[in-house]
N, C-alpha and C positions, 0 to 999 in steps of 0.2 A: 803201429808198433814203432818204438823209438830205437835207433841204433845206440843212443846213449844208454838205454836200459840194457841192451845186449852187452855193451862193453862193461857196464857195471856188474852184471851177473857173471860175465866171463872172467873178470879179474879175480874172482874168488877161486879160480881153478888154475892159477898160474904157478903155484908152488909144486903140487904133486903132478905126476904125469896126467896129461889131458886125455880123457876118454870121451868120445863123441856123445855116447848115449847119456852119460851123467851130466855133461854140459847142457845138452838139449833139454833134459828134464828140468834142470835147475833154472835155465833161462825161461822156459815156459811157466814155471812157478812164479818167477819175478814179474814177468810181463802180465800174467793173468791177475796179479794182485793190484795192478794199477786201476784206480777208480776215477771216473769222471762224473761231473754233475751238470755241465752246461747244456748238453744235447737234449736231455729230458727233464731237467730241473729235479732230478732224483739221482741217487747214487747207482751207477751201473759200471760194470767192468768194461774197460776200454775195448778189449777184444770182442766183446759181445754187444756193443752198442749199435743198434740199427741206424742211429743218427751219427754220421761221420764226425769225429772230433779229432783235431790235431792238438798234440800236447808239446809245449815248449818248456823243458825242464831246466833244472839247475846246471846240468852239464853245458848248456848253451850260454850260461851267464858267467860261470866262475873264471874262465880263462880269457875273457875278452874285456875291452874297455867300454863296456856298454853302460852308459850313465843313466839313460832313461829308457822307457818302454819303446819309444820310437827307434832308438838304436838297435834294440833287440829284434823288433819285428821286421826291419828292413832286410835281414838275412834269411827270411823264410820264403820259400817258393810260393809265388802267387800273391804275395803281399808287397805292394809298392807304396812308397811314401809320397805325400803331396805336401809341399812346404811353402806355398805362396803367401798365405796369411798366417796359418798355424801349421804345425806338423801333424798331419792326419794320415790315415791308412786307406789305400785303395784295395778293394777285395772283389774278385769276380768281375773286374772291369768297372765297378761302381765306385763313386767318389766317397770321401770320408763321411759325409753326412748321411750315408745309408748304412753305416755300421754302428751297432750299439756297443758301447764300451762299459763294462761292469768291473767293479772292484768287490770281490767277495760276494758276487751276485747282485750288487746294488748299482744302479746307473750313475755314471758321472754326468754332471751338468756343467754348463758354461761353454756352449758352442759359440764360436765367433765365425761368421760367414759359413755356418753349418758344420764347423770342424771342432771336435774336441782336441785340445792341444795335448798330445801324448808326452810332450816334454815335462808335463806336470807330474808324471808318475815315475818315481825312482824304482830301479830294479833291486834295490838293496834288500827288501824284505819279501820279495816274490818267491813263492814256493814253485809255482808253475803258472803257465798261461794256457788256457783252453780256447781253441779257435774252432768255431763252427761256421763253415762257408755255405751260403745259401740262405733263403729267407727263413727267419725264425719268428715271424710275427705270430704264429700259432701259439707260442708260449710267452713271447716277450713284447708283443705289440709293435708300436711305431718305432722307427729308427733301426729296426732289425731286418730291413728289407734285403740288405746284402749279406748279413750274417752277424755273429756275436763274437766279441773277444772278452773273455772273463779272466781277470787277474785275480789269482788266488794267493793270498799272503800266507806267510809261514805260521805254523803253530810251534810253540816252545817244546823243547825236548824234556824228558823226565828229569826232575830236579832243577837246580839252578843252572842257567846258561847265560853267558854274556860275551860280547865281542866288540872290537873296534876295527874300523876299516878306513883307509885313506887312499885316495887316488889323485894323481895329477896328470894332466894331458895338455900338450901344447895346443894353442889355439882353442882352448876349451877350459872348463872350470876346474878348480880345485874342489875336491869333494871329501867330506868326512861323514861317517856313519857310526852310530852306536846302537846296540841292541841288547836288551836284557829280558829274561823270561823265566818263568817257573811252570813246570808241568807235573801233574800227578794224575792218578786215576779219577779224581773228582774235580780238581780245579786247574785251570790253565790261565795264565795272565802274562802278557808280554807288552813291551813298548819298543818302538823303533823310532829313531831320530836320524834325520838326514839334513845336511847343509852343503850348499854349493855356492861358489863365488867365482865369477869370471870377470876379468878386466876387459875393457873395450879395446878394439883393435880395428885395423882397416886392411883390406887386400886390394892390390892394384894389378889389373890384368888388361893388357892392350890399352894402356893410358886411362883406363876407367877405374876409379877408386870406389870401392864398396865398403861402407862402414858396418861394423858389427858392434852392437852396444854391449856394455858390461851389465851384469845382473848378479843378483844373489837371491837364493830361494831356500826354503826349508820345509820339511815335512815332519809331523809328529803323528804316530799311529799307535793307539793303545787298544788291545783286545782282551776280552775276558770271557771265560766259559766256566760254568759250574754244573756238574752232573749230579743230580739229586736221586734219591731212591725212587723206585716204582716207575722208572722210565722217563723222568722229567729232566730237562736240560734248559738252562738259561744262558744266554750269551748276549754280549754287548760290545760295541766298538765305537771309537771316536777317532776321526782323522782330520787333521788340519794342515793346510798347505798355504804358504804365502810367498810372494815373490815381488821383487822390485827391479825394474830395468831402467837404466838411465843412459843417455847418450844419443847418438844418431843411428837410426836404423831404417831399413827399407821394407816395403811391402808391395806385393803385386796383386791387383784385382781388376777385373774387367779389361784386361789388356793394358792397364796403366801401372807404371812403376812409380811409387810415391816415396818420398824421403821425409823423415820427421826427426827433429831434435827435441827431446823432451823426456818424458818418463811414462812407464806403465806399471801400475801396481795391481796385483791379483791376490785374492783370498778365496779359499775353497774349504768350507767347513761341512762336515757330514757326521751323522751319528746313527747307529743302528741298535735296536734292542729287540730280542726275540725270545720266544718260549717254544720248546719242542717237547712233545709227549709221545712216547711210543709204548704201545701195549699190544702184545701178541702180534697179530698180522697188520695192525693199523698204526699209522703215524700221522700226527697233526702238528703242523708248523705254522706259527703266527709271528710276523715281524712288522715292526714299525721303523720307518726310515725317513730322515729329514736331511736336507742339504741346502746350503746357501752359497752361491758363487757371486763374487763381485770383482769388477775391474774398473780402473780409472786411468784414462789417458790424459796427459798434459801435453797438448800440441804446441808447436811454436807459431802457429797462425790460428786465427779465429776460424771456426768451422760453420760457415753459413749462418751467422747471426746468433748461434748458440754459445759463443765464446770459445775459449781455447781448452776448456775442460770437457771431456766426454766420459760419462760413466755408465755402467751397466750393473744391474743386480738381477739375479735369477734365483728363484726359490722353488723347492719341490718337497712335497710331503707324500709319503706312500705307506699304505697299510695293506698288507696282503696276508692271506691264509690259504694253505693248501693241505689236502688230506690224501694220504696214500693208503690203499688197502690191497694187500696181497690176496689174490683170488686163486685158489688152488695152489699148485707148487710153482707155476711158471708165469702167471699173469699178474699185472698190477693195474689198478684203476687209480687215477689221480684226478681230483677235482679241486677247484679253488676259485677265489675271487680277489679283486684288488680295488682299492679306491686311490686315485691320484689327484693331487691338487698341484698346479704348476702356474707360476706367474712370473712376470718380468717387469722391470722398471728401469729408470735412468733417462738421461737426456735424449736418447734416440727414441724413447717411447713416451715422452711427456706430451700431454694433451692429445694423445692418439685416440683414447676412448672418452675420457672426461678428465678435467684437471685433477681430480682427487681419486681417480680410479685406475688401477693397474690392469693391463690385459692379463687374462688368466684362462687356463684350461681346467676343466673339471671332468674327470673320466671315470666311469664305472666299468669294471671288467669281470667277465666270467670265463673260465676255461676248463677244459676236460681233456684227459689223455688216457689211452688204453695201450699198455705194453703187453704184447702177447708173444708166446713161444709155443705154437701148436705141436711142433716136433723139435728134436734137438738141433736140427740143421737149418731151421728157419725161425727168425724172430722179426717182429715188426712193431712200429709205433704209429698210432693214429691219434692226432691231436687237433684241436680247434679252439679258437678264442673269439670272444665277442667284445668289442670296444664300443662304448657309447660316450660321445664327447659333446660338450655344450656348444662347440664352435663348428666342427666339421661333420657332426652327425655320427653315423654308425659304420662299423667295419667288422666283417667276419673273415677269419683267416684260418683255413684248414691246411693240414700237412699230413702226408703219409710217407713213412720210411720203412724200408725192409732190408733185412740182411739174410743172404742165402749162403750156406757153407757147404758146397758140393764135396769138398774135402775138408772136414772139420779141423784137421791139423794145420793146413797150409793155405787153402784157397777161400777167399771171401768175396762175394759179389754183393754190392750194396747199391741201393737206388732210392731216390726220393722225388716227390713232386709236391709242390706246395705253392701257396700264394703269400705274398707279403704286401704290406702297405706302409706308407710313410705319411704322417699327417703334416699339413703345412705348419711350419714353425712360426714363432712370434716375429722373427725378422721378415719372413715372406709376407706376413699379414699386416704388421703394424709399424714397421720401422720407418723413421723419418731422419735421414742422415745426409749431410753435405760434406764432401771431401774437398778441402781446399789446399791440401798439402802440395809442395812443389813436385811437379811431374804428374799431378793428377788434377781432376776437376770434374766432378759429377755429383748428382743427387741420386739417392736411392729412397724410394717411397713404397711402402707396403701395399699389397693388393687391396686390403680392406679399406685403406685410406683413399684409394682412387676409385673404389667401387667395384672391384673385381672379386667374384666369389671363387675361392679355390677349393678344389676337391682333393682328397688324399691321393697320392701317387700309389699305383698298384702294380704288382708284378705276378707273373706265373713263371715258375722256375722248375727245371728238371736237372737232376744230378745223378750220374751213374759212375760207380767206381769198381775197379777190380784190383784186389790185393793178393799177392803171394808172400807169405810171411812165415816166420819161425823155421826157416830153412837152415839146417845144420849139416855141414859136411866135414868129416875128419880127413884131412889131407895127409897126415902122418901121425904117429903117436904123440908128437909134441906140437902139432899145428892143427887148428880148427878154424873153419870158415863159417861165418853166420851171415845170412843175407836175406833181404826182402825187396820187393818191388811193388809199385802201384801205378795205375793210370786212372785218371778221373776226367770225365766229360761233364760240361755244364752249359746251360743256356738259360738266360733271363730275358723274358719279353716284358717290357715296361710300357705303361700307358699313363696318361694324365700327368706326365712329368712336369714338374714346376720349373720353369726357366725364367731367368731375368730377360727383359727385352727393353728396347728403346721406346719408352712411353711418350717422351716429348723432348723438345730441344729448346733451351732458353739461351739465346745468343749462341756462344760457342761451347756451352755447357750441356752435356747430355743428361737427361733425367731417365732413370731406369725404374722399372717396377717388375712385378711377377705375374705369370699367368700359367694356367694349365694348357699345354699344347703338345709338347713333344712326345713322340713315341720312339723308343729305342730298343735295340737288342745288343746284348753282350753274350758272347759264346766262345768256347774254346776248350782246351784240355790242359791238364797238368800231368806230369809223369815224374817219378822219382825212383832212384835205385840206391840202396843203402847196404853196406857190407862192413863186417868186422872180422879182421884176421887176428886170431889169438895165438901168440907165440909164447910157449911156456917160459923160455929163458929171456926173451927180449921185450915182452909186453904186448900191448894191444894196438893195432892200427885200424882206424875206422875211416871210411870214405863214404860220403853221401853226395849225390848229384840230383839236381832238380831243374825242371824246365816247364815254362808255361807258354802256350800259344793263345793269343787273345785276338778275337775279331769283334769289332764294334761298329755300329752304324746308327745314324739318325734316319728314321723311316721317312720323314718329310723331305729330307735331302734326296734320298733315292727316288722318291716319287717325282720330285721336281726334275731330276736328271732324266728320268724316263719320259717325262712330259716335254722335255726340251726347253724348260723355263729356268734352268740353272746355268749361270755363267757370268762372265765379266764382259766388258766392252771389247775384249780381245778375242774371246772364244767361248764356246759352250762347254759346260762341264760334262765329262763322261764318267762312267763308273770307275774306269781305270785311274782317273785323276783323283778320285775321292779317297782320302786317307782315314776315314772313320772319325770317331769322337776325339775331341781334344784331350791331351794329357794321358793317352793310353799307349803303352808299348805293345807292339804285336808280339815281340819275342823278349823273354826275360828268363833268367835262370840263376841258380846258386850252386856252389860247390864248397865242400868242407873236407879237409884231410886232417885227422886228429891222431896224435900218438900219446899213449899213457904207458909209463913204466910199470913193471910187474908189481911193485909195491905202491903204486899211485903217487909216489913222491915227486915225480917229474911228469909234466905233460907239455905238449906244444901243438899248435894247429896253424893252418893257413886256410883262409876263407876267401871266397870270391863271390861277388854279386855282379851279374850282367844285366844291364838295363838297355833294351833296344831303343832306337830313336822313337820320339813321340812328338806330336804337335803341341806347340805352345801358342795360345791365342794372342799373346802379346807380340808375336812375330808375324801376325797376319799381314799380308801385303796388298790384298785387293778388295778389302771391305766386304760389303754384302754381296754374296753370290746368288742367293735366292731372296726374293722380296716378300713372299707371302707363304709362310711366316718369314720374317727377316732373319737371315743367318749369315754369319761369317763361317767359312768352311775351310777345312784342312785340304788344300788342293795343290800345294807347291812344295818343292823340295826345300826351299829356303824358309819354310814355316816350321821346320822340325828342329828339335834339340837333338844333336848327334848322340849316338849310342856311346856307352862308356862301361868300363869295368872298374869296380872298386876291389882292391886286393888288400887284405888285412892279415897280420901275423901276430901271434901271441905265444908266450911261454910262461910256465908257472912251476914253482918249487915249494913243496910243503915239508916242514920239519918241526921239531919240538924245541922250544926254548924253556928249559926246565920242564915244568909240567904243562906249559901252555902251548897249544898248537899255533903255528905261524905259517902263513902262506904269502909268498911274494910273487909278483908277476910283472912282466914288462912286455912291450911289443910296439908295433907300429900299425896305425890305420892309414888306409889310402896310400899304399906304397908307391903307386904309379903317379901320385901327386895330381890327381884330377882336380881342377880348380875352375869353376864356372859360377862365381858368386851371384851374378845378376840373374842367371837362368836356373841354377840349382843352389839355393842358399845353403843347403845342408852340407855341401862339399866345400871344405875350406882348405884343401890341400893336405899334404902329408902331416900326420900327427904322431908324436911319440908319447907313450904313456908308461907310468909305473904305478903299482898298487901294492898294498900290504893289508893283510887281514890277521888279527891277533885274537885268539880266544882267551878271555880273561879268567875263565874257570875251567879246571881240568875236566 
C-alpha cells in the first residue's frame, strides 16, 4: 500500500470535519481499486496479490527533478544504481544484468556490458512503475532472475488533453516535453514527445579533472487502443528513441578507468500490435512485438585493428498469446506460449560465427499459471515456464507464492519460493573486442570463440514478508493518523554464475573471457514505515522511512578461506577480512517527508538516500587473493567507496492561468554537495532546478 494513495484519499476530507470511520472507509476504497499486472501477467488488485508488487506512482514524480527512470528508482528502498558503464539498477543484491526491464509489458533491448541504460527512459509519460523483487523466470524467462521492473505509460483522459512541460537543472540537461491525447469509451490515442540537451562540462576534485560529455536525445511514443463490440479490443504502440553524445567522457570496467574523446549515437525503435478478446469467463490476448537497438562509437584511437568505429545492432521479435479462464468464483487458469527471435551484429561480432551470419537465439516457450483462493483469507499463485533455446538448451522455472490474511483488514503475510535462470548473452558467448582507450588496455573474447560451453545461470530464492496496513487512528475531531509498516526477508542462492576471468596475457595486455564457475548468495531484509497525518485546517504531512540490510558472499572465496588457501604474500585471509561481493552496500536506506496543502495547491518535500560503503574493484590493492579460481577479493578498508547521504528538496505550486492549469516547481538536489566523479559518476555535486507544466486544454 502506498502512502501517496493514503494522502490522495485523505485530502478529499480536509474541508468538512474529519471523521475517522469515513476516512478509513474511503481510503480502503481508493487503495482496493489499485490494480497491478506485473506479478501475474493478469490484472489483480494490489492488496490481494500473492506476488508482492511495489508501485511507484505519480506522487513520486511530480514534485522532483527526476529526468529519467534512473533518477526515480534510486530513491526507492532496496534499489541501488550502478553507473560504471551504463546506469542500471541493483536489486536483491544482484547486478543490473539480472533484472528484466519492461515498457508496457514488452522487454527493452540494447544491453551494454549486461546493463540496460535506464537514462534512455524519460519519466514524462510514466503512469506508474511496478517492481517485483525476486525471480520471475516462471512468467518472463531469462533476465528476470533478480526481478522485473515494468514501466506503465499513461493513458489519455476522456476528451482532448494536451500539456507542455519544461525543466532546467544545473550540471544537467534542459528538457522539454509535449503530450496530446484523446480518450473515449471506444478509442484512445496519445502521443508523447521528449527532448533533452546538455552542454559538456568538467569537474575538478583533488586536482583530478573528470569530463562530462554533452548530449542530446529525444523520445516519441504513440499509443492507440480501439474497443470493439462483443468483447474485442485492438491496441498498438510505436516508440522511438535517439541520442547523440559528443565530447570527452570516462567509463570504468574490469577495474580500469578509460577516457575517450569522440561520439556515441544510439537509436531504439520498437512497435507493438495486439488483439484482445473477452467473452464471459474467458480472455484471449495475442501480441506481436519487434524492437531494434543500435549504437555507434567513434573512438579517438583504433581499437585493436578494427578501426576507430565500433557499432552494435540488436534485434528482437516476439509473438505471444495467453488465455485466461475464470474457474468458479475465485480461481483463474492462465496458459500461453511465446516465440522469440533475437540476434546481434556489429564490429564486436563480425566473423564470430561466419562472415555473413549473425549470432542469433531462437526460443520457444510454454507457460501455465493457477491463481487460487480456497478461502477468503488465503490466496496463492502457482506458475511454471518452459524455455527451449537453440544455443543453451532447455530451462524449466517454477514458482509458488501465497498470501495469508490472519486479520483481513490489517495483517498480510506473504511468501514465495521459486527458481530463476539467466541465459548466457551474446556478449558472453560471441564478443570480440579490444579496448585501447587511454587508461585501459584489454581484450574481451566470448566463451564460444575460445571453446567454452556456457550453461544458464540458475537461482533458488525465498521471499517472506509481513505487512500491517490500512491502520487509521483518529487523534482528534480534526486530526487523523494513517500508517502502515512492512518487513521483508529474502535469500538468493545462485549457481553456474557466469564470470569474466583472465584467459590469457599478451605482453602487458590481459585477455578476458567468460566461464561458468561462481556460486554466490545474497540475503537480507528490508523494512519500511509509512505514515500520513491529516490536519483539517493545515493539510497533510507524510513520512516514509525505509532500510535494507544486505549480506553477500562468493562461495568459492569462503571455501578457500576455510581451506587456508586464500591470502596475499603478507597474510592469510580470514572470514572477518572478507567484505562480500564487490559493489554491494551492506546498509542502505531512504527517507521522505512530504507536505501538501488542504487544496493541494502547494506541496514540498525533503528526501534522503543513504548508501553505505561498498567495495569498488578498481580500488583493489593486492591482486589475486585466491588462485583457483582466480579472484580479487574485497578484504581491505582502502578498497571501499565511503558511505554517503544524498539530500534533495523540492517545492511545487499549482494554479490556473485563465482556464489552463499551471504548475511550477523548484528545488535543489544533492544539498550536501557530494562530489566523487571518478568513483560515483552520477553524483555531480549540488544541482538547482526549476520546472513548469502547462495544460493546454481545460
